[in-house]
C-alpha positions as CSV (number, residue, x, y, z in Angstrom):
1,M,298.6,55.9,287.1
2,T,296.5,58.3,284.9
3,N,293.4,60.0,286.2
4,P,291.8,61.6,283.1
5,L,289.2,64.4,283.4
6,V,286.5,64.3,280.6
7,C,284.3,67.3,280.0
8,V,280.7,66.9,278.8
9,K,277.8,69.3,278.0
10,R,274.0,68.8,278.1
11,V,272.8,69.5,274.6
12,V,269.6,69.2,272.7
13,D,269.2,65.9,270.8
14,S,269.8,66.7,267.2
15,S,268.2,63.6,265.8
16,S,264.9,65.6,265.3
17,E,264.3,68.9,263.6
18,V,266.6,71.6,264.9
19,V,264.7,74.7,266.2
20,L,266.6,77.8,267.3
21,T,265.6,80.1,270.2
22,E,263.9,83.4,269.3
23,D,267.2,85.3,269.9
24,G,269.2,82.9,267.8
25,Q,271.7,82.3,270.6
26,G,271.0,78.6,271.0
27,V,269.0,75.5,270.1
28,D,265.5,75.3,271.5
29,G,265.1,72.1,273.5
30,R,261.5,72.4,274.6
31,F,260.2,69.8,272.1
32,A,263.2,67.5,272.1
33,G,265.2,65.3,274.4
34,F,268.7,66.1,275.8
35,T,271.9,64.2,275.5
36,M,275.7,64.7,275.2
37,S,277.3,64.9,271.8
38,A,278.7,61.9,269.9
39,H,282.2,63.5,270.2
40,E,281.8,63.6,274.0
41,E,280.5,60.0,274.2
42,C,283.7,58.9,272.5
43,A,285.7,61.2,274.8
44,V,284.1,59.5,277.8
45,E,284.9,56.0,276.4
46,L,288.5,56.9,275.8
47,A,288.8,58.4,279.3
48,V,287.5,55.2,280.8
49,Q,289.9,53.1,278.7
50,V,292.9,55.2,279.5
51,A,292.1,55.0,283.3
52,A,291.6,51.3,283.1
53,A,294.8,50.7,281.3
54,D,297.0,51.7,284.2
55,G,294.9,51.5,287.3
56,G,293.6,55.1,287.3
57,S,290.1,56.5,287.5
58,A,288.2,58.8,285.2
59,T,286.3,61.9,286.4
60,V,283.5,63.6,284.4
61,V,282.7,67.3,284.7
62,T,280.0,69.5,283.3
63,L,279.0,73.1,283.6
64,G,275.2,73.5,283.6
65,D,272.0,73.7,285.5
66,A,270.5,71.0,287.8
67,D,269.3,69.0,284.8
68,A,272.9,68.5,283.6
69,V,273.3,65.9,286.3
70,E,271.6,63.5,283.9
71,Q,274.7,63.6,281.6
72,L,277.0,63.1,284.6
73,R,275.1,60.0,285.6
74,A,275.2,58.7,282.0
75,A,279.0,59.0,282.1
76,L,279.2,57.4,285.5
77,A,277.1,54.5,284.2
78,V,279.7,53.6,281.6
79,G,282.8,53.6,283.8
80,C,283.7,57.1,285.1
81,A,284.4,56.8,288.8
82,A,283.6,60.4,290.0
83,A,281.7,63.5,288.8
84,T,281.9,67.2,289.3
85,H,279.1,69.6,288.6
86,V,279.8,73.3,288.1
87,V,276.4,74.8,288.8
88,A,275.6,77.5,286.3
89,E,273.3,78.5,283.5
90,S,275.4,77.4,280.5
91,A,273.7,79.7,278.0
92,T,275.3,82.7,279.7
93,F,278.8,81.2,279.6
94,G,281.0,81.7,276.5
95,P,284.0,79.5,275.6
96,A,286.5,81.6,277.6
97,D,284.2,81.4,280.7
98,V,283.9,77.6,280.4
99,A,287.6,77.2,280.0
100,R,288.3,79.3,283.1
101,E,285.9,77.2,285.2
102,L,287.3,73.9,283.9
103,A,290.8,75.1,284.7
104,A,289.7,75.9,288.2
105,V,288.4,72.4,288.6
106,V,291.7,70.9,287.4
107,R,293.7,73.1,289.8
108,D,291.4,72.4,292.8
109,H,291.5,68.7,292.2
110,E,295.2,68.7,292.0
111,A,295.4,70.6,295.3
112,A,293.1,68.0,296.9
113,G,295.4,65.2,295.8
114,T,293.7,64.0,292.6
115,P,295.7,65.5,289.7
116,H,294.4,65.1,286.2
117,E,297.3,64.6,283.8
118,L,295.0,64.4,280.8
119,V,291.8,66.3,280.0
120,L,289.6,65.1,277.2
121,L,286.8,67.2,275.5
122,G,284.6,66.8,272.5
123,N,286.0,68.6,269.5
124,D,283.2,71.1,269.4
125,A,279.9,72.0,271.1
126,A,277.0,70.2,269.5
127,D,274.6,73.0,270.1
128,S,276.6,76.2,269.4
129,G,279.4,74.9,267.2
130,D,282.2,76.4,269.3
131,F,285.6,74.9,268.7
132,Q,287.3,77.0,271.3
133,V,287.1,75.4,274.8
134,G,289.8,72.9,274.4
135,I,292.4,75.4,273.1
136,R,291.4,78.0,275.7
137,L,291.6,75.5,278.5
138,A,295.1,74.4,277.4
139,Y,296.1,78.1,277.4
140,E,294.7,78.7,280.9
141,L,296.7,75.7,282.2
142,G,299.8,76.2,280.1
143,W,299.5,72.7,278.7
144,P,300.0,71.4,275.2
145,V,296.9,70.6,273.2
146,V,295.9,68.6,270.1
147,N,292.5,68.9,268.4
148,G,290.3,66.6,266.4
149,V,291.8,63.2,267.0
150,S,289.9,60.0,267.3
151,S,292.1,57.7,269.5
152,V,294.2,58.3,272.6
153,S,296.6,56.2,274.6
154,V,299.0,57.0,277.5
155,S,302.4,55.5,278.1
156,D,305.7,56.5,279.8
157,G,304.5,60.0,280.6
158,E,303.2,61.0,277.2
159,V,299.9,60.8,275.3
160,T,299.7,59.4,271.8
161,A,296.7,60.8,269.8
162,S,295.8,59.8,266.3
163,G,293.2,60.8,263.7
164,S,292.6,61.7,260.1
165,G,294.2,64.9,258.8
166,P,294.1,66.7,255.4
167,D,297.0,64.6,254.2
168,G,296.0,61.2,255.7
169,H,296.4,59.6,259.1
170,E,298.2,61.7,261.6
171,T,299.8,60.7,265.0
172,F,300.8,63.2,267.7
173,R,302.8,62.6,270.8
174,L,302.6,65.1,273.7
175,P,304.1,65.2,277.1
176,L,301.7,65.0,280.0
177,P,299.9,66.9,281.3
178,A,297.9,67.7,278.1
179,V,294.5,68.5,276.7
180,V,293.0,66.6,273.8
181,T,289.8,67.1,271.9
182,I,288.0,64.1,270.4
183,L,286.2,63.5,267.2
184,E,283.7,60.6,267.0
185,G,284.6,57.6,264.9
186,G,287.7,56.2,266.5
187,V,286.0,54.2,269.3
188,A,282.6,52.8,269.9
189,P,281.0,54.2,273.1
190,R,279.8,51.4,275.3
191,Y,276.1,51.2,276.4
192,P,275.3,51.4,280.1
193,T,274.2,48.2,281.7
194,V,271.5,48.0,284.3
195,P,274.0,47.4,287.1
196,G,276.0,50.3,285.8
197,R,273.0,52.6,285.9
198,M,272.1,51.5,289.4
199,K,275.7,52.1,290.6
200,A,275.8,55.5,288.9
201,K,272.7,56.6,290.9
202,K,274.6,56.1,294.2
203,V,277.8,57.9,293.3
204,P,278.0,61.3,295.1
205,I,278.5,64.2,292.8
206,E,280.8,67.1,293.7
207,E,278.9,70.3,293.4
208,R,280.7,73.6,293.1
209,Q,279.9,77.2,292.2
210,T,281.6,79.3,289.5
211,T,284.7,81.3,290.3
212,G,283.5,84.5,288.7
213,S,280.9,86.2,286.6
214,P,280.7,85.2,282.9
215,V,281.6,87.5,280.1
216,G,279.2,85.5,277.9
217,P,279.3,84.3,274.4
218,S,280.3,86.7,271.7
219,R,278.3,85.2,268.8
220,V,275.9,87.3,267.0
221,R,273.4,84.6,266.3
222,L,273.0,81.1,265.0
223,V,271.5,80.5,261.6
224,L,270.0,77.3,260.2
225,P,271.2,76.4,256.7
226,P,268.5,76.6,254.0
227,P,266.6,73.3,253.4
228,S,268.0,71.1,250.7
229,S,266.1,71.4,247.4
230,S,264.8,68.3,245.7
231,N,263.9,67.8,242.1
232,V,261.8,65.1,240.5
233,E,262.3,64.0,236.9
234,V,259.7,61.8,235.3
235,L,261.5,59.6,232.8
236,G,258.4,58.0,231.4
237,Q,256.0,55.2,231.9
238,G,256.4,51.5,231.3
239,A,258.7,50.2,228.6
240,A,258.8,53.6,227.0
241,A,260.9,54.9,229.9
242,A,263.8,52.3,229.2
243,P,265.9,54.6,226.9
244,A,265.7,57.5,229.3
245,V,266.8,55.2,232.2
246,V,269.8,54.0,230.2
247,D,270.7,57.6,229.4
248,L,270.5,58.5,233.1
249,F,272.7,55.6,234.0
250,E,275.3,56.8,231.5
251,R,275.2,60.3,232.9
252,L,275.8,58.9,236.3
253,G,278.6,56.8,235.1
254,V,276.9,53.5,236.0
255,L,276.9,52.4,232.4
256,S,279.2,53.1,229.5
257,R,278.7,52.4,225.8
């Protein structure tokens, strides 16, 4: 029986224009909605599938303020059975701080009789671009870790994780317990049903405080990439533009003489 723990974060919806805070330390969400990243949506789906495959149950955890309960409820609505909320202002917590708090959750749940043999996370934070929490968490726990995979299964005390690598498809096998970070694309997250949403509202959420003061993020600031330039070339008007169109197609490799 596998009882995976899946970690999510409340982030600004990036489907609209990205606006940074004045200090450049985060994404300004005042004029946008909030969600969890696509990587984490896939991690939630895989956690639910792993738990269902052998009679276990998936637990979702987040570190954030009171509003982060929305993301916990979203994960409960699609199949997670329990939720843990580490109450904190996430902007003041760096990757090492978050990893420490997640490790404390894993240890405390094990002491309470609900061990998590597998911890799943999104490959990186959608708002700050940190790729560190999964590795730091594995280091805190002394567990093996694999990053950036898109599918996960558990059998006979080991986890099989697969994804695309620089030289093609890669498959890793790790002994449990283990930490795995997920990239989107290997699984389609399910949409919550109305009964699922109603059930999620009734699930009690474990609320806990942090174990220590945060060191904080060490980033200098976030920077938006420059806008992509666009050029317009007028090829001509009417039939007179035909030769120029043919030349353009030849340059693009669409036509050959």
